N, C-alpha and C positions, 0 to 999 in steps of 0.2 A: 090489979096491980100495982105493983110498984114503980115508981119513976124507971130506975134503975134495969126493971128487966124491960121495961117499953125502950129503951136506950140502946141494948141488948140483940132485941128481937130486928130492930132495926138495921143497926149494923149488919149483923149475921145476913142478912135480908139483900143487902148492897155490894155485900161480897159474894157472895151465892150469883145475882143477876149480871157480876161483871166478869165473874170464872164464865159462867156462859156464854157472855156478849164475847168476849173477847176468843173462845171457842169456836164459836159461829163465825169470826172476822178472818178467823186465818186460816181456816181448812180450806174454801176457796183458793186460796194464793197456793195453799201445797197441793191442792187436786192439780190445779193448772200450773204446776212446776214440773209434776209428775207428767202431766200429759205432755207440755213441752218438750220433755226429754225422752218422752217415747216418740214425738214426732220429729226430733234430729236425728234418732237413728234410724227412724223409717229413711231419713232425706238421706242421708250417709249410704244406707244401704242404696239406696234408688242409683247416688252417684257413682256408688263401686260398681253396680249395676249398667247402669250408661258407659263405665269409663270400659269396662270387659266387653259389651258390643262391638264386633266391627260395623266401623260405617260402610254401607253400602258405595263403592265408587266405579266409574270405568277405567279400565287400566290396560295401555299398549304398548308395547315394545319398543325398540330404536333396532330399527329398521339400516340397514346400511341400500343406498340408491343412488345412480347419475346424478348427478345433478347439475341442470342448465342454472349460467350465472347470468344475472340482468346487470345492467343497468337502469337506473328509470328516470324521466322529466316529465315534464310538460311538454305536450308539442301542440302544434296548430296544425290545424287541414290547409293547404294553399291547392285551387283549380293547377292541373298542368300547363294549360292556356286560359288564356280569359281574354277575348275581345270585346272590344267595343266594335259595334256596327254602326258606321254612320255611311249616308250615301257619297257616292262615288259624283255625283251631278246633280243640279238642283231639279227642282219641279212640284208637282204638285204628285202628293204620296196617293195611289188609285186604292191601294188595296195591303191590309197585313194579311201573309198567309202561312201565322206560326199564332200556337196558347201559348201564353203566359205557363213556364215548367215545361215547359213539352222539351222533350228529347228532341235535336234534328240531327243528320248526316249530314257530313259533309257534300254541298250543292247543293243543297234542298233551299227551294223559291222561300224567303225570309218575305219579302214585299218588292212592291212595285209601281214605279212612279210613272207617270203619264209622260207615253213614248212619241204622242205625234209629235211635235218640236225634234226629235233626235231620229227618226225614222224618217222625218223629210228634207234634213240636214242629208242622211245616207242616201237618199235615194238622188237630190243632187250632185252628191261626189260621186256617183256611181256615172249618172249621167254627162258629166265633166267628162271623165275617166273615156265613158266611150265614144266622146268626140272627141277628145284628143287624139284619140287612138283611133279614129275615121281618116284626122289628117293627116298621121304620121304616114299610115299606110299608102295615105295618095302620093307624100313625099319621097316614099321610097321608093316606089312604081316610075315618078319623076325621075328620081336619080339612075335607075337603071338601066331606063329608056339612053336617057340623054350621054350616059359612059361609053355607051355601044356605038354614039354618035363620034365624040368629041376627038374619036381615032381619027375617022375622016374630015376633020378640020369643021365638021357641020355646026357645030358648037364650041364656044369660045372658054377660056379656059373660065375665067372671069366666073359666068354662069356654073360652071361645075362644081365651084368652090361654094355660090349660094346654094345650089339643090345639098351639097353635105350639110353644111351650116342648120340647113332648114331641117332636116334629116335630126341630126345633133342634136335639135332647140328642141324638137319636136318629140324627142324621146326622154327628155329629161323631163319634157311638162309630165306625158305620160307616168314618169315612177315617180313626178310628186301626186300626180292625180292618184295612184296607189294607195301610199300615204294620208292621203285625204281621207279614203274613203275605209284602210286600216280604221282610223280615229274615227270615221264619223260612226263605224260600224264598235267598236269599242265602246262610247260615249250611248252609242243604243243598246249594248248588252248591260251596260252599267245602270240603265235604268228599271233592270231584273237585279234584286239583291238577295243574292244567297249565302247561304251560310259558308263560311272557309276553312269550319273544323265540325268534327262529329262534338256536339256539345250538350248545357241546358240550357233556354232560351230562362233568361232572368225577365222581369218587369218590364214591359216596352212603356215608350217617351211622347210617343208619335202614334195619331189614330188617323186613317183616311179624310183626305179631303184636305190636311195640312198641307203648304210649302214649305220645305225643307231644304237644305242648304246642305253642301260638305262638311257642313260644323254641327249639323243634326246629332246626335245620338241617341240611333232609336232602339237600342235592346243593346242589353250586355251578354255574350254566350260564355259558360267556363267546360268548361272539359274535364270530366270528373273521369276518366275509363282511360287510362289510371289516373291515380293520383298521387297526390306528395302531401307527404308529413314534418316537418321540422319542427326539429327540437334544440334546446344546448343543453352541456355537460359542463362539469366544473375540466378547469385545464389538467389537470391532474390524471385525469382520465381518457389524454391525448394518446400518451405511449400505450394504453392496456387495447383500446378501439385500434390504433394503427397496428398493430402486433395481429392482432385478431383478425381484421381486415387481409393483410397478407396472408394469408393463409390459402387466400386460394377462393373457395365458397361465400359467396355474399350471406354477410350477417343478416340472422334476420329480425323480424321487430315487429311487435306486435300492438296493437291500437287498445284501452281498453278506458271503458268510460270513468268521467270523472274520480266516480267511488270507487272505483276498482270493483267495482259489480257482476261486470262482465265484458268479456272481449268482443270486442267491435268489430275488430277484422286482426286474422292473423297470418294473411300472408303476403306480409313484406317485407322487403329487404332494403337493406343501405344502398344507397345512391349515390353520394355522398359525402367528405367530411371538407369543409369548408378551409380554404387555403390561412387562414389567419385566425388567429385568439384575441376578440375583445379585450383591449386591456381595461376597459370601463368595468365589465363587469367579471373577469378572469374566466370569459367560456368560451366556448369553439362551440362553430354549428352544425348542425347535420342534417341529412337531408334523405330521408325513404322513401318509397314509391309500393304503393299497395296496387294491386288490381282494380278492386272496388267494384265488382264484378253486380252485386246487388245495392252500390249504392249508397249502401251502409255510412260512410266518412263524407263527411259536407264541408264544402267549400269554409271555413272561417268558423269554423268545431274544433275546443278545443279538447284535446284527448290527452290521457294518460299513455306517455310512453316506456315500451320496455324493449330495449336493445338483448339481447345476448352475445356474452361477448365471448365466454366458451364452457366447457363443462368439468365439472368434479366428477371425477370419478369414485364412487362405492366412498358416497356424503352419507352423515349419521341425522338422519330424517326422522322427526315425531310429528306430531299435529299441534297445528300451534297453538289453538287453547290450552294444550299442558304448559304452553311457558305463563308462569306469573310474574308479576310485577311487584317489586318489594321496594324495602327505604335502601338497601343496597346495588339494585337490578335486581336483571330479570333471574327467576330461577323454577324448577319443577320442583313435585315431589316425588322423591323417588322410593316405589315400596322397594322393602330389603326382604332378608330369605324369611324372616318370621312375619312378614304380614303390616310390620308397622311401616311407617311414612317418615321422612326424614323432609327440610328443605333442603336442597342441591343445587347451588350457584351454577350458571351456565351463560355460557357466549352464542347466540343468536348468530352464526355467519350470512346467513339469506330466506328469503323468503322463497318455498318452492310451491309454485301454484298459486291457489287460493285458499289450501287449508293445512298445509306442514310448514317447516319450516327446517333450515338444514344446522346444527348443530354444530360451531368450530370447535368449542371445550365444555367439559364439565360431564360429559356421559359414555358409556361403553356399548359398545355393540348389543345387543340383545337385556339391557337395563329397561324395567318397566317404568310405567309415568303412570300418573296420575293426570286421565287428559278431563273427565267429569266427577266434579262432586268435591271439586276443593276447597269450596265454602263448609265444609263439615271438620278442616282437621287444622292441625297441633302434629306441630316434631313429636313423635313416639305415637301416636293415633294407630288403632290395630284395624285394616280396611279391609273389606272383601269385595274381589274384583269383580267387578261385572264385562259382558263384554260390550264391544261399540254397537252403542244404539239402545243398550239399558239405561236410558237415563237417568239419575237417580232424581226425586223431587223435588222441585224449585225450593229452596229451603224459604223458611218463613224469617218476618224482620230480626224476632229475637238471634236466631242465628246469624243473619247476616250481622248484627252488631256483634254478637262475640266470637266470631272471623275477625272480623277488624280490627278488634280488642287482641286478637290473640297474633295477628301480623304483626302491630305497631310492637305491642309485646315483646317477641318473638325478635324484631326490626331492632330494637332500644340494646338488648342483648349482645345481639350481632355485634352494632356499633359501640359496645361498652369495651 
């Protein structure tokens, strides 16, 4: 074969190999493009399907009811009476007759001081009184006998004056003796230290056997049935409180724990409003009183206080979880006639118990609002209403991120 034909065959072979290689290299890309197009179509169809699927949410209507209006504050529990028990005579402490933390009644024996010295002083005072009373009796008899003889001239008038003065002196002595007896009896009684109030005994400061004086604090008693709760309110609430208090019936007061999780006592009434405003804080002090029958309130305890000042007739009420916080304030998802939702701004006028709020504006009676499942919603979402208690499934992290982005996007549009 000539050289020319060899070169021609090589060129043709190269062209054929190149054509085959080009086809093989570009076929997967084409197939991939077709597959991507099909995947995109399926994804688009899935999105359209998700968009048309109603979101399950809990829906409740706006209701009308009488709503109590409360003023809230931080309160401090104070004992009705606090008494520090000090001995009123000095001596050795023989016994302690109470247990720390025990509830005691007025008149209960708390402690006993050695009474022997005071008993002896009392006996001595009684004996002195009896001695002087005997002398007074003798003097009175002498005066009576001589009084009949003075008219007959058997007794001089000077002697009669002496007899009368002796009776007067002994009468005064007996009176002083009686006072000394009473004083000795008081000191003797003071050796028995008794409770002056109904209350709870604190930690004792003295052990039996110690010598105590009138400056020794034995124990502190606090009266907790009933008990006070004091709190402060801003001065702008003064007129409202005074007007409400002038209505006649005592204003009711609730005491809740610091987390507002539960009510500690609900039988409180407003006891007094202080007669001046604190110019430093711009607040005025109030004091309420609770019966505290179960002892749930304790002196020194901090509680959240709710003072009822009035009742709104026919207030619009919704569950508190329906209210969401957005960049422009509070809003709810309002369910429209076509079962789609929109973000509806509202103003909250106050709390109603632990689970509801009163709406000041933004809603009407019987409007339907979403109370659970808001994390899956955006304006225009179609919803499937569930009964209260049928809680939608918890959101996935992806759904939470999507809900946040939707809220931020909607907030940005409303702000613009």
